[in-house]
C-alpha positions as CSV (number, residue, x, y, z in Angstrom):
1,I,-0.1,0.1,0.1
2,C,1.7,3.4,-0.9
3,N,0.6,6.5,-0.2
4,D,1.4,9.9,-1.3
5,A,-1.8,12.1,-1.5
6,P,-4.1,14.0,0.9
7,V,-6.5,11.1,0.4
8,G,-6.2,7.8,-1.0
9,A,-3.7,5.0,-1.7
10,I,-2.7,2.6,-4.4
11,V,-2.6,-1.1,-3.6
12,T,-0.7,-3.5,-6.3
13,G,0.1,-7.0,-6.1
14,L,-2.7,-8.5,-4.3
15,D,-3.8,-11.7,-5.7
16,V,-7.8,-11.1,-5.4
17,D,-8.2,-14.5,-5.9
18,R,-6.4,-15.5,-2.4
19,I,-6.8,-12.6,-0.1
20,S,-5.8,-14.1,3.2
21,P,-7.1,-13.1,6.2
22,G,-4.6,-11.1,7.8
23,E,-4.8,-9.2,4.1
24,K,-8.3,-8.7,4.5
25,D,-7.7,-6.9,7.9
26,E,-5.2,-5.0,6.4
27,L,-6.9,-3.6,3.8
28,Y,-9.8,-2.5,5.9
29,A,-7.7,-0.8,8.0
30,A,-6.3,0.6,5.4
31,W,-9.3,1.9,4.3
32,L,-10.5,3.4,7.5
33,K,-7.4,4.8,7.2
34,Y,-6.6,6.7,3.9
35,G,-10.7,7.0,2.6
36,V,-9.6,5.5,-0.9
37,L,-8.0,2.7,-2.3
38,I,-7.1,2.4,-5.8
39,F,-6.4,-0.9,-6.6
40,K,-3.7,-1.3,-9.7
41,G,-4.5,-4.6,-11.7
42,C,-5.9,-6.9,-9.6
43,V,-9.7,-7.1,-10.5
44,S,-10.2,-8.4,-14.1
45,N,-13.9,-9.7,-13.7
46,P,-17.1,-9.3,-11.8
47,E,-16.5,-12.8,-9.7
48,Q,-13.4,-11.1,-8.4
49,H,-15.2,-7.6,-8.4
50,I,-17.8,-8.9,-5.7
51,R,-14.6,-11.0,-3.7
52,L,-12.9,-8.0,-3.1
53,T,-16.1,-5.7,-2.2
54,E,-16.8,-8.7,0.4
55,V,-13.3,-7.8,2.3
56,F,-14.9,-4.6,3.0
57,G,-18.9,-6.0,3.9
58,E,-21.7,-7.0,2.9
59,T,-22.6,-6.2,-1.0
60,E,-25.9,-4.5,-1.5
61,L,-28.7,-4.5,-4.6
62,H,-28.6,-1.6,-6.2
63,P,-31.9,-0.1,-6.5
64,V,-32.3,1.0,-10.0
65,E,-33.4,-2.7,-11.5
66,H,-32.1,-2.0,-15.1
67,L,-28.6,-0.9,-13.8
68,R,-27.9,-4.2,-12.7
69,L,-25.3,-6.5,-14.4
70,P,-27.1,-9.9,-15.9
71,G,-26.0,-12.8,-13.6
72,E,-24.4,-10.8,-11.4
73,P,-27.1,-8.4,-9.6
74,R,-24.7,-7.1,-7.2
75,I,-22.7,-5.2,-9.8
76,I,-24.1,-1.9,-11.8
77,E,-23.0,-1.1,-15.1
78,L,-23.2,2.1,-16.1
79,A,-22.6,3.0,-19.5
80,A,-23.1,6.7,-20.7
81,N,-24.8,6.7,-24.4
82,G,-25.5,3.3,-24.4
83,G,-21.9,2.0,-24.4
84,Q,-21.3,4.1,-27.6
85,A,-18.3,6.6,-27.5
86,V,-19.9,10.3,-26.9
87,A,-17.6,12.7,-29.4
88,A,-16.3,16.0,-27.0
89,A,-17.4,18.4,-29.4
90,D,-20.8,17.4,-29.5
91,P,-23.0,20.0,-27.7
92,T,-25.5,17.0,-26.2
93,A,-22.3,15.2,-24.8
94,N,-23.2,16.0,-20.5
95,D,-27.0,15.0,-21.6
96,L,-25.5,11.7,-23.0
97,V,-22.9,11.1,-20.0
98,G,-24.6,12.4,-17.4
99,V,-22.0,15.1,-16.1
100,I,-22.0,14.9,-12.3
101,P,-19.4,17.6,-10.4
102,W,-19.4,15.7,-7.2
103,H,-21.2,12.3,-6.1
104,S,-21.5,10.3,-3.6
105,D,-22.9,6.6,-4.3
106,L,-26.3,5.6,-3.2
107,S,-26.2,9.1,-0.6
108,Y,-30.6,9.5,-1.6
109,M,-30.9,6.3,0.2
110,E,-32.5,6.7,4.1
111,V,-29.3,4.7,5.6
112,P,-26.1,5.9,2.7
113,T,-23.9,3.0,1.9
114,R,-20.5,3.1,3.3
115,G,-18.7,3.1,0.3
116,A,-18.1,1.4,-3.2
117,L,-16.0,-0.2,-5.4
118,L,-15.5,1.0,-9.2
119,R,-13.9,-0.9,-12.1
120,A,-13.3,0.9,-15.1
121,L,-14.5,-1.4,-18.0
122,V,-13.5,1.0,-21.1
123,I,-10.6,4.0,-20.0
124,P,-10.4,6.8,-22.1
125,E,-7.1,7.6,-24.2
126,Q,-7.6,11.1,-22.3
127,G,-9.7,12.9,-20.0
128,G,-12.0,10.7,-17.8
129,F,-10.7,12.4,-14.8
130,T,-12.3,11.2,-11.3
131,G,-11.4,13.1,-8.4
132,W,-11.9,12.3,-4.6
133,I,-12.3,14.3,-1.6
134,D,-11.4,13.8,2.0
135,T,-15.1,15.6,3.6
136,I,-13.7,14.8,7.2
137,G,-10.4,15.7,6.6
138,L,-11.9,19.1,5.2
139,Y,-14.4,19.7,7.3
140,K,-11.8,19.3,10.6
141,R,-9.4,22.2,8.7
142,L,-12.8,24.5,9.1
143,P,-12.3,27.3,11.1
144,I,-13.9,26.5,14.6
145,E,-16.6,29.2,14.2
146,V,-17.5,27.6,10.6
147,R,-17.9,24.4,12.3
148,T,-20.1,25.9,14.9
149,R,-22.3,27.7,12.2
150,L,-22.7,23.9,10.7
151,Q,-23.5,22.6,13.8
152,G,-27.7,21.0,13.3
153,L,-27.8,22.0,10.3
154,R,-29.4,19.1,7.9
155,I,-28.6,19.1,4.1
156,T,-31.7,17.3,1.4
157,H,-30.3,15.5,-0.8
158,S,-32.7,14.9,-3.8
159,Y,-32.1,12.2,-6.6
160,R,-34.8,13.4,-8.5
161,T,-32.6,16.7,-9.3
162,A,-29.3,15.3,-9.3
163,H,-30.4,12.6,-11.9
164,M,-33.1,14.3,-14.1
165,A,-30.9,14.6,-17.4
166,Q,-28.5,11.7,-17.2
167,S,-30.0,8.8,-19.7
168,M,-28.4,6.1,-18.1
169,V,-30.9,6.7,-15.1
170,K,-33.6,5.9,-17.8
171,G,-36.6,7.2,-16.1
172,S,-35.8,6.0,-12.6
173,A,-35.2,9.7,-11.1
174,D,-38.8,9.6,-9.7
175,L,-38.1,6.1,-7.6
176,F,-36.9,7.8,-4.5
177,P,-38.2,10.6,-2.1
178,D,-36.2,13.2,-1.2
179,S,-33.6,12.6,1.9
180,S,-32.5,14.7,4.6
181,L,-29.2,13.9,6.4
């Protein structure tokens, strides 16, 4: 496990088909410590994806059924534009892809998920940036007067508002009521 960033660590050399109990404990502790783990060259199929996911807890079924992978419903496969390439110069590209500046998986649920394991199936030659942020670390660095002002405030997450323009969710934007945390 290598860490040289403000959030996250890179895991290399892991044999997902033979994870020992000690490695499971080490991976779980690293996830709690670093918040994001990037696994390089470790997962190449849905079975390994699930095996690695289960190191961190029980898997859940995504509430939007049509996103579930046939044959393995614990995995969802997101494919913008029906899996076809989106031209960068296309003025409708954002609608097809569903650009989300910041995102937290299933945060619209009454009990948000603790995490997610993502696997890129198609990696673009350029772009394709995915960023991560340590919200706990940021909160701790806020001035005390700002943290005091935030105490007791609640936030409402609207799945409908967040996803209504995305073609990937195919009309599922009205499935969930707004949730407040």
